[in-house]
Backbone bond lengths (Angstrom), bond angles and torsions (degrees), N, CA, C in turn:
res aa  C-N    CA-C-N  psi(-1)  N-CA   C-N-CA  omega(-1)  CA-C   N-CA-C  phi
1 X - - - 1.444 - - 1.521 111.77 -
2 X 1.317 118.13 4.75 1.453 121.23 -174.98 1.522 112.54 -64.31
3 X 1.315 119.60 -18.59 1.450 121.60 -178.46 1.529 112.42 -89.28
4 X 1.294 118.30 -5.78 1.460 120.92 -177.54 1.513 111.77 -87.77
5 X 1.330 115.79 148.46 1.445 120.99 168.61 1.530 105.51 -80.81
6 X 1.328 117.07 113.74 1.460 120.97 -171.59 1.518 114.03 -72.91
7 X 1.322 116.45 -33.34 1.450 117.13 -176.67 1.520 111.27 -151.21
8 X 1.314 113.77 153.02 1.455 122.84 176.08 1.520 106.56 -138.97
9 X 1.306 116.92 137.07 1.473 121.62 -178.55 1.525 110.65 51.95
10 X 1.334 115.98 40.05 1.466 123.12 176.69 1.527 114.26 64.66
11 X 1.321 116.92 20.77 1.458 121.92 176.97 1.517 109.69 -127.04
12 X 1.314 116.02 149.07 1.455 120.57 176.00 1.531 109.04 -62.31
13 X 1.308 117.10 141.42 1.462 120.84 177.61 1.528 109.44 -82.27
14 X 1.324 114.99 160.68 1.459 119.81 176.82 1.530 110.90 -60.18
15 X 1.336 116.99 -42.96 1.463 120.33 -177.90 1.532 111.28 -63.41
16 X 1.313 117.08 -42.03 1.463 120.14 177.96 1.526 110.41 -66.09
17 X 1.337 117.15 -42.17 1.471 121.03 178.99 1.520 110.45 -62.40
18 X 1.325 117.01 -42.63 1.464 121.13 178.87 1.533 110.27 -64.11
19 X 1.331 116.54 -40.20 1.463 120.42 177.60 1.518 111.86 -62.46
20 X 1.340 116.93 -41.93 1.467 120.62 177.98 1.523 110.79 -65.82
21 X 1.313 116.35 -39.81 1.465 120.70 176.77 1.524 110.00 -58.82
22 X 1.314 116.93 -44.66 1.468 121.12 178.98 1.524 111.72 -62.39
23 X 1.324 116.99 -41.91 1.471 120.85 177.01 1.526 109.64 -59.40
24 X 1.326 116.33 -44.97 1.462 120.70 -179.58 1.516 112.91 -62.63
25 X 1.324 116.84 -43.79 1.467 120.70 179.78 1.532 110.39 -65.02
26 X 1.329 116.87 -45.02 1.471 120.24 179.27 1.525 111.32 -61.01
27 X 1.332 116.45 -41.55 1.468 120.57 179.34 1.520 110.77 -66.60
28 X 1.327 116.99 -41.91 1.468 120.81 178.66 1.527 110.99 -61.87
29 X 1.320 117.17 -40.22 1.470 120.73 178.16 1.525 110.07 -61.75
30 X 1.326 116.55 -44.31 1.474 120.46 178.58 1.530 111.47 -62.41
31 X 1.346 115.65 -35.99 1.471 120.63 -179.33 1.530 112.29 -83.66
32 X 1.335 116.03 -3.48 1.463 121.86 179.98 1.528 112.70 59.28
33 X 1.338 114.34 43.81 1.461 120.41 174.53 1.526 107.99 -124.10
34 X 1.315 116.29 154.54 1.463 122.11 178.93 1.521 108.05 -116.63
35 X 1.321 115.94 119.61 1.457 121.15 -173.93 1.521 111.55 -136.04
36 X 1.312 114.35 169.15 1.457 123.07 166.13 1.519 106.86 -110.16
37 X 1.331 115.83 144.06 1.463 121.33 -178.95 1.519 108.30 -132.77
38 X 1.331 115.80 130.98 1.461 121.60 177.42 1.522 108.93 -122.89
39 X 1.332 115.73 137.98 1.461 122.25 173.19 1.524 106.54 -120.26
40 X 1.325 116.05 126.05 1.462 121.78 -180.00 1.519 110.10 -118.46
41 X 1.341 115.92 162.11 1.454 119.58 174.52 1.526 109.15 -81.86
42 X 1.314 116.50 -177.24 1.473 119.28 -175.59 1.522 113.42 -64.36
43 X 1.328 117.87 -20.30 1.462 121.66 177.18 1.524 112.46 -89.47
44 X 1.337 116.55 -1.28 1.455 120.24 178.88 1.514 114.25 88.86
45 X 1.332 117.53 11.26 1.461 120.97 178.75 1.523 110.36 -86.05
46 X 1.308 116.86 135.61 1.457 122.68 -176.93 1.528 111.32 -61.72
47 X 1.352 115.87 130.83 1.460 122.37 177.79 1.523 110.26 -113.71
48 X 1.337 116.67 -41.36 1.474 120.99 179.40 1.523 108.50 -147.22
49 X 1.329 115.26 145.96 1.466 120.36 -177.86 1.517 109.79 -149.33
50 X 1.324 115.80 144.13 1.453 121.27 173.20 1.514 110.78 -147.64
51 X 1.324 115.96 137.15 1.472 121.85 175.32 1.521 106.93 -123.54
52 X 1.332 115.59 118.05 1.450 120.35 178.28 1.529 109.41 -68.02
53 X 1.316 116.13 151.50 1.465 121.43 -173.55 1.526 113.64 -52.19
54 X 1.319 118.17 -43.31 1.460 121.06 -175.49 1.529 113.59 -93.50
55 X 1.326 117.67 7.24 1.468 120.41 179.20 1.526 109.93 -67.38
56 X 1.327 117.53 143.66 1.465 120.01 177.98 1.535 110.45 -58.13
57 X 1.320 118.24 140.89 1.470 120.55 -178.18 1.532 113.60 -54.20
58 X 1.320 117.57 -40.76 1.465 120.75 -177.92 1.525 111.91 -66.59
59 X 1.333 117.47 -20.44 1.461 120.68 -176.24 1.529 112.78 -62.24
60 X 1.308 117.65 -26.14 1.467 120.63 -179.18 1.525 111.15 -62.24
61 X 1.318 116.99 -53.50 1.468 119.44 -178.93 1.522 111.67 -71.82
62 X 1.340 117.26 -32.30 1.464 119.94 179.63 1.526 110.59 -67.78
63 X 1.329 117.99 -41.34 1.472 120.65 179.09 1.521 110.63 -60.59
64 X 1.326 116.78 -45.29 1.463 119.64 178.63 1.527 110.73 -64.08
65 X 1.326 116.35 -40.07 1.467 119.88 178.14 1.512 112.52 -63.39
66 X 1.319 117.51 -39.82 1.464 121.01 177.75 1.524 110.90 -64.58
67 X 1.324 117.10 -43.71 1.470 120.50 179.08 1.531 110.01 -63.45
68 X 1.312 116.95 -45.55 1.465 121.76 179.88 1.532 110.51 -61.23
69 X 1.331 116.44 -39.71 1.459 121.23 179.88 1.522 110.83 -65.97
70 X 1.332 117.03 -45.74 1.469 120.63 179.56 1.526 110.71 -60.67
71 X 1.331 117.14 -37.98 1.467 120.30 177.54 1.534 110.25 -67.14
72 X 1.316 116.98 -41.47 1.467 121.16 -176.75 1.521 112.55 -68.27
73 X 1.333 116.93 -43.30 1.467 119.43 -177.84 1.523 111.89 -91.24
74 X 1.326 116.01 -5.90 1.465 123.31 179.89 1.530 111.58 52.94
75 X 1.326 114.01 42.16 1.465 121.44 179.72 1.521 108.18 -162.59
76 X 1.310 114.88 177.56 1.458 121.24 178.58 1.526 110.96 -67.11
77 X 1.319 115.91 141.84 1.461 119.14 175.09 1.524 111.24 -66.91
78 X 1.317 116.53 -16.60 1.468 120.57 174.15 1.528 109.81 -59.28
79 X 1.328 117.31 -37.46 1.466 121.85 177.37 1.530 109.81 -62.67
80 X 1.325 116.38 -45.07 1.466 121.29 179.79 1.531 110.10 -62.94
81 X 1.339 116.96 -43.38 1.460 120.72 178.78 1.533 110.75 -60.81
82 X 1.333 116.81 -42.47 1.470 119.32 -178.94 1.528 111.26 -66.83
83 X 1.340 117.73 -32.53 1.464 120.33 175.99 1.527 110.44 -61.93
84 X 1.316 116.18 -44.43 1.468 120.65 179.95 1.531 109.64 -65.81
85 X 1.326 116.26 -42.89 1.469 120.04 -179.80 1.523 112.01 -64.55
86 X 1.332 117.74 -25.28 1.472 121.69 177.26 1.527 111.72 -82.90
87 X 1.325 116.82 -2.80 1.452 120.02 177.36 1.517 114.99 101.29
88 X 1.319 118.35 6.35 1.468 121.23 178.81 1.532 109.00 -84.77
89 X 1.325 115.21 62.30 1.462 121.28 -172.77 1.522 113.45 -72.28
90 X 1.315 119.06 -13.66 1.462 120.61 177.05 1.524 110.65 -60.02
91 X 1.331 117.39 -26.12 1.465 121.64 178.79 1.530 111.04 -63.23
92 X 1.322 117.22 -21.63 1.464 120.44 178.66 1.522 112.27 -69.07
93 X 1.324 117.67 -13.98 1.458 120.44 179.26 1.530 111.91 -77.92
94 X 1.325 117.63 -10.13 1.461 120.56 177.00 1.521 108.81 -72.63
95 X 1.332 117.49 126.43 1.469 119.81 -173.99 1.518 113.82 -69.34
96 X 1.318 114.99 142.18 1.466 123.83 170.86 1.520 114.65 65.70
97 X 1.330 119.67 18.07 1.456 121.11 178.56 1.524 109.72 -104.17
98 X 1.326 115.53 144.01 1.466 121.88 -174.22 1.528 109.19 -118.46
99 X 1.342 117.80 114.96 1.459 120.65 -178.42 1.531 113.19 -88.95
100 X 1.327 116.03 61.42 1.462 121.13 -179.74 1.524 109.82 -133.21
101 X 1.324 117.14 144.62 1.461 121.44 178.00 1.518 110.91 -59.62
102 X 1.339 115.21 146.22 1.456 120.18 175.32 1.512 114.49 124.95
103 X 1.329 117.93 4.15 1.457 121.99 176.40 1.514 110.04 -117.77
104 X 1.341 116.48 132.30 1.465 121.45 179.97 1.521 110.38 -138.41
105 X 1.338 116.39 145.28 1.463 118.80 173.97 1.528 110.73 -72.55
106 X 1.332 115.85 155.05 1.455 123.11 175.75 1.526 107.36 -110.10
107 X 1.323 116.43 126.76 1.460 121.01 -176.77 1.520 110.75 -119.81
108 X 1.329 115.33 142.01 1.461 122.36 173.46 1.520 107.17 -152.70
109 X 1.309 116.37 142.74 1.456 119.47 179.92 1.512 113.03 60.65
110 X 1.336 116.57 27.11 1.460 120.95 178.60 1.521 114.88 78.24
111 X 1.337 117.98 8.17 1.461 119.98 177.80 1.518 112.19 -132.31
112 X 1.311 114.95 158.32 1.459 120.38 176.49 1.527 107.82 -78.10
113 X 1.333 115.44 124.08 1.466 120.80 -177.99 1.531 112.00 -111.91
114 X 1.322 116.38 -2.01 1.456 120.95 -178.81 1.511 109.82 166.11
115 X 1.335 115.16 -161.58 1.461 120.23 179.42 1.521 108.93 -158.82
116 X 1.325 114.89 160.90 1.461 121.87 177.83 1.521 108.72 -124.27
117 X 1.324 116.29 145.06 1.455 122.09 174.83 1.512 109.73 -131.87
118 X 1.325 115.69 136.40 1.464 122.51 -179.97 1.521 108.35 -125.44
119 X 1.336 116.62 137.42 1.458 121.18 177.79 1.524 110.15 -148.10
120 X 1.320 115.54 144.28 1.456 120.82 175.92 1.514 112.70 136.53
121 X 1.316 116.51 -18.78 1.462 122.46 178.16 1.531 106.76 -105.12
122 X 1.320 117.14 -158.75 1.465 120.68 171.07 1.523 108.30 -76.35
123 X 1.311 117.80 169.35 1.466 120.42 176.03 1.519 111.39 -57.15
124 X 1.325 116.06 -45.52 1.470 119.86 179.03 1.523 111.31 -66.78
125 X 1.323 116.89 -37.92 1.462 120.64 178.50 1.523 111.56 -66.16
126 X 1.331 116.55 -41.65 1.466 120.83 177.38 1.526 110.26 -62.36
127 X 1.327 116.35 -44.72 1.462 120.94 -179.72 1.522 111.17 -63.78
128 X 1.311 116.53 -42.67 1.469 121.16 179.56 1.526 110.97 -61.26
129 X 1.317 117.28 -44.17 1.458 120.49 178.77 1.533 110.71 -67.04
130 X 1.317 117.19 -39.79 1.463 119.95 177.22 1.531 110.47 -60.76
131 X 1.328 116.99 -39.18 1.466 120.13 177.86 1.523 111.58 -64.29
132 X 1.312 117.55 -37.98 1.475 121.20 176.17 1.525 110.44 -62.63
133 X 1.309 116.40 -40.68 1.463 121.01 179.21 1.516 110.69 -65.38
134 X 1.328 117.03 -46.43 1.466 121.33 178.84 1.528 110.21 -60.29
135 X 1.314 116.64 -41.16 1.473 120.43 -179.94 1.515 112.17 -62.07
136 X 1.329 117.48 -27.96 1.465 121.04 179.99 1.527 111.90 -72.04
137 X 1.333 117.32 -21.47 1.464 120.23 179.77 1.510 109.25 -71.29
């Protein structure tokens, strides 16, 4: 992905998002897992999405929710999940946020330019794949 322009106007570009999606799908195939992957811009708007054929149906909306959450909190959704597990359930009143592992912000040039969300594996599996995707940026 080194030849792509990663961001414009502080947001991930479509080409970079598509490239990250491809990295995620290729990695999932190697790991023999079926997932959905969403890439959003810094405002949480969907830029690229893919659902593998055998991915659970619910994984599509969960992946987008994880990506949107990571963009909103500007951190890993693992942090949000741990807050809920510690009893900070008031955070659940925030609309459209998903407190499950597998969402990470995407950074370039020292700023958050978007986020990725992965769903369809275990929480740890989703997080691991999301980390592989982030590393490709």
